[in-house]
C-alpha positions in Angstrom: -76.0 -10.0 20.3 -76.1 -11.5 16.8 -73.2 -11.5 14.4 -74.6 -8.7 12.2 -75.1 -6.4 15.1 -71.6 -7.2 16.4 -70.1 -6.5 13.0 -71.9 -3.1 12.8 -70.9 -2.0 16.2 -67.3 -3.2 16.3 -66.4 -2.4 12.7 -65.2 -6.0 12.2 -66.8 -7.7 9.3 -69.0 -10.7 9.7 -66.6 -12.6 7.5 -63.6 -11.7 9.7 -65.6 -12.7 12.8 -66.2 -16.1 11.3 -62.5 -16.4 10.5 -61.7 -15.5 14.1 -64.1 -18.3 15.2 -62.4 -20.8 12.8 -59.1 -20.0 14.4 -60.5 -20.3 17.9 -59.7 -16.6 18.6 -63.3 -15.6 19.4 -66.1 -18.1 19.8 -69.6 -16.9 20.4 -70.8 -18.1 23.7 -74.2 -19.2 22.6 -76.6 -19.9 19.8 -80.2 -18.8 19.3 -83.0 -21.2 18.9 -82.6 -20.8 15.2 -78.9 -21.6 15.4 -77.6 -18.1 14.9 -74.3 -17.1 16.6 -74.9 -15.1 19.8 -72.1 -13.0 21.3 -71.9 -12.2 25.0 -70.4 -9.1 26.5 -67.2 -11.0 27.2 -67.1 -12.2 23.6 -67.3 -8.6 22.3 -64.6 -7.5 24.8 -62.3 -10.3 23.4 -63.0 -9.1 19.9 -61.7 -5.6 20.8 -58.7 -7.2 22.5 -58.0 -9.0 19.2 -58.3 -5.9 17.2 -56.1 -3.9 19.6 -53.3 -6.5 19.4 -53.6 -6.6 15.6 -53.1 -2.8 15.5 -49.7 -3.5 17.3 -48.6 -5.7 14.5 -49.2 -9.2 16.0 -50.3 -12.0 13.7 -53.5 -13.8 14.5 -51.6 -16.8 15.7 -49.5 -14.7 18.0 -52.7 -13.0 19.3 -54.2 -16.4 20.1 -51.2 -17.5 22.1 -51.1 -14.2 23.9 -54.8 -14.2 24.9 -54.7 -17.9 26.0 -51.4 -17.6 28.0 -52.1 -17.2 31.7 -48.6 -16.1 32.3 -48.7 -13.4 29.6 -46.8 -10.2 30.6 -47.5 -7.1 28.6 -44.1 -5.6 29.1 -42.4 -8.6 27.4 -44.8 -8.5 24.5 -44.3 -4.7 24.0 -40.5 -5.2 24.3 -40.6 -7.9 21.6 -42.8 -5.7 19.4 -40.4 -2.8 19.7 -37.5 -5.0 18.7 -39.3 -6.5 15.7 -40.5 -3.1 14.6 -37.0 -1.6 14.7 -35.7 -4.6 12.7 -38.5 -4.1 10.2 -37.8 -0.4 9.9 -34.1 -1.0 9.4 -34.7 -3.5 6.7 -37.3 -1.3 4.9 -34.9 1.7 5.2 -32.1 -0.3 3.6 -34.4 -1.5 0.8 -35.5 2.1 0.2 -31.9 3.3 0.0 -31.0 0.5 -2.4 -34.0 1.4 -4.6 -33.1 5.1 -4.6 -29.6 4.3 -5.6 -30.7 2.1 -8.5 -33.0 4.8 -9.6 -30.2 7.4 -9.4 -28.0 5.2 -11.7 -30.7 5.6 -14.4 -30.7 2.1 -15.9 -32.7 1.9 -19.1 -33.6 -1.8 -19.0 -33.7 -4.8 -16.6 -30.2 -5.8 -17.5 -29.0 -2.4 -16.4 -30.9 -2.7 -13.1 -29.3 -6.1 -12.4 -25.9 -4.7 -13.2 -26.3 -1.9 -10.7 -27.7 -4.3 -8.1 -24.7 -6.6 -8.6 -22.2 -3.7 -8.2 -23.9 -2.4 -5.1 -23.7 -5.9 -3.6 -20.1 -6.2 -4.6 -19.3 -2.9 -2.8 -20.7 -4.5 0.4 -18.9 -7.8 0.0 -16.8 -9.1 2.9 -13.9 -9.8 0.5 -11.6 -6.9 -0.1 -10.7 -8.0 -3.7 -14.4 -8.0 -4.7 -14.9 -4.5 -3.2 -11.8 -3.3 -5.0 -12.9 -4.6 -8.4 -16.3 -3.0 -7.9 -14.8 0.3 -7.1 -12.5 0.2 -10.1 -15.3 -0.9 -12.5 -17.8 1.7 -11.2 -16.3 4.5 -13.3 -16.4 2.7 -16.6 -18.8 -0.2 -16.7 -21.8 0.6 -14.6 -22.5 4.1 -13.1 -22.7 3.8 -9.4 -24.6 6.5 -7.4 -22.1 8.8 -5.7 -24.0 8.2 -2.4 -23.0 4.5 -2.5 -19.4 5.3 -3.3 -19.2 7.8 -0.4 -20.7 5.4 2.1 -18.2 2.7 1.0 -15.3 5.2 1.2 -16.2 6.3 4.7 -16.4 2.8 6.0 -13.5 1.1 4.1 -10.5 0.2 6.3 -8.5 -1.8 3.7 -6.0 0.7 2.1 -6.1 -0.7 -1.4 -9.8 -0.7 -1.5 -10.0 2.7 0.0 -7.6 4.0 -2.7 -9.8 2.6 -5.4 -12.9 4.1 -3.9 -11.2 7.6 -3.7 -10.2 7.2 -7.3 -13.8 6.4 -8.3 -15.1 9.4 -6.4 -12.6 11.7 -8.0 -13.7 10.4 -11.5 -17.4 10.8 -10.7 -19.1 13.6 -12.5 -21.6 14.1 -9.7 -21.2 17.5 -8.0 -22.8 16.2 -4.7 -19.7 14.1 -3.8 -17.8 16.7 -1.8 -20.9 17.7 0.3 -21.7 14.1 1.0 -18.1 13.4 2.0 -18.1 16.5 4.2 -20.9 14.9 6.3 -18.3 12.4 7.4 -16.4 15.2 9.0 -19.1 15.3 11.6 -18.7 11.7 12.6 -17.9 10.9 16.2 -15.3 8.4 15.0 -11.9 9.8 14.1 -11.3 7.0 11.6 -14.4 8.1 9.6 -13.4 11.7 9.7 -9.9 10.8 8.5 -11.3 8.8 5.6 -13.5 11.7 4.7 -10.5 14.0 4.5 -8.5 11.6 2.5 -11.3 11.2 0.0 -11.8 15.0 -0.2 -8.1 15.5 -0.8 -8.2 13.9 -4.3 -11.2 16.0 -5.4 -10.9 19.4 -7.1 -12.6 22.7 -6.3 -12.8 25.6 -3.9 -15.7 23.9 -2.1 -13.3 21.0 -1.2 -10.7 23.4 0.0 -13.2 25.0 2.4 -14.1 21.6 3.9 -10.4 20.8 4.3 -9.9 24.1 6.1 -12.6 23.2 8.5 -10.8 19.9 9.2 -7.7 21.8 10.3 -9.6 22.4 13.6 -10.4 18.7 14.1 -9.7 17.3 17.6 -7.7 14.4 16.1 -4.1 15.0 15.0 -4.4 12.4 12.2 -7.4 14.2 10.6 -5.7 17.6 10.9 -2.5 16.1 9.4 -4.3 14.7 6.3 -6.1 18.0 5.8 -2.9 20.0 6.1 -1.1 17.9 3.6 -4.0 18.2 1.1 -4.1 22.0 1.6 -0.4 22.3 1.3 -0.5 20.6 -2.1 -3.1 23.2 -3.1 -1.0 26.1 -2.0 -3.2 27.1 1.0 -1.0 28.9 3.5 -3.4 28.2 6.4 -1.9 24.7 6.5 1.5 25.9 7.6 1.1 25.8 11.4 -0.3 22.3 11.3 2.4 21.1 8.9 5.1 22.4 11.3 3.3 20.7 14.2 3.6 17.5 12.2 7.4 18.0 11.8 7.8 18.6 15.5 5.7 15.5 16.4 7.5 13.3 13.8 4.1 12.4 12.3 4.4 12.2 8.5 7.2 14.7 9.0 8.8 14.1 5.6 5.6 14.7 3.8 4.9 17.8 5.9 8.4 19.2 5.1 7.7 18.6 1.4 4.4 20.4 1.7 6.2 23.4 3.4 8.7 23.5 0.6 5.8 23.6 -1.9 4.2 26.5 0.0 7.5 28.4 0.0 7.1 29.1 -3.7 7.7 32.8 -3.5 10.0 35.0 -1.4 7.5 36.3 1.0 6.0 32.9 1.7 9.5 31.4 2.1 10.5 34.0 4.6 7.4 33.7 6.6 7.6 29.9 6.8 11.3 30.0 7.7 10.5 32.5 10.5 7.9 30.2 12.0 10.4 27.3 11.8 13.0 29.4 13.6 10.5 30.3 16.3 9.6 26.7 16.9 13.3 25.8 17.1 13.7 28.4 19.8 10.9 26.9 21.9 11.6 23.2 21.2 13.9 21.4 23.5 13.7 17.7 22.4 16.7 16.8 20.3 14.8 14.7 17.7 12.2 17.4 17.1 14.9 20.1 16.7 16.7 17.9 14.2 13.5 17.5 12.1 12.9 21.3 12.2 16.5 21.8 11.0 15.9 19.4 8.2 12.7 21.2 7.2 14.7 24.4 6.7 16.7 22.7 4.0 14.2 23.2 1.2 13.0 26.6 2.3 14.7 29.2 0.1 15.7 32.7 1.2 18.0 34.5 3.6 16.0 33.7 6.8 16.5 29.9 6.3 20.1 30.3 5.3 20.9 32.5 8.4 19.1 30.0 10.7 21.1 27.1 9.3 24.3 29.1 9.8 23.5 29.6 13.4 22.4 26.0 13.9 25.7 24.8 12.5 27.1 26.0 15.9 24.3 24.5 17.9 25.1 22.8 21.3 23.4 19.7 20.0 26.1 18.0 17.9 23.5 16.2 15.7 21.7 19.4 14.9 25.0 21.2 14.2 26.2 18.5 11.9 22.8 18.4 10.1 22.8 22.2 9.6 26.4 22.1 8.3 25.6 19.4 5.8 22.5 21.3 4.6 24.5 24.5 4.2 26.9 22.7 1.9 24.0 21.5 -0.2 22.6 25.0 -0.4 26.0 26.3 -1.5 26.3 23.6 -4.1 23.1 24.7 -5.7 
């Protein structure tokens, strides 16, 4: 079969067939008396092999090595192609994300584009001080897309940098921040969920409070604790049980007690919180935990707390009794 007929039937141009021949991929087996290329059945089959392998993403050089390798194993080739394709997809996805973030920043000229690129690169730096400077400058110098700030905040483990990122998120005028952070609450990693709660805690709005309420049901005590402290500062009474759990466990118990005091701002709330503390004292046997619960009663106003402290001043645990007696004197002094 002559080259024109092969090109017509195979869909491979005559020019490409000549290119294949120059590379040694497909050589016509014969020539006509006039010197024209003549392809055999096996030659045509090899052309289709080449085209099939090209469709899988192999280069012509790789195809040549594959077809000429007597020890070729398809499974190894396919495995390599899967790995290379995944790497390419990852790289392309990262590039697309970067381009979208640059577009979201709305630069008006190439200088603005380069500034955004530099800031995005700084947020991903291995050096904590570089990441911190980028976070602090993001609110004033170059507007950074909130998606980039959220991604950085959810992955940042260095406390100072994390604080700068939360500050930048709180100053962002993008309303999408809370919803993006809330996605972190669904992470399988407790550390990511905790960072999401800490970032949400510094942001205003009823939407944020709703996300924090959901976090009170988290399986991780640290996540629940940060959510409870944030909700306590907002005056949300649903945080009370978790805050008292923190006092009992001795986990950020001072902060939890302060939050309980804030929530006890009116008489009914104070009486309710004091009653829960008294109930926990009745069911808690560990001396350190009972001591912390007694101290938590100190800043809860009202008769229930005072009556409980009076009873505790005669407690069988001498440390609890002394603490209650001291706290009663402070209450009387005020």
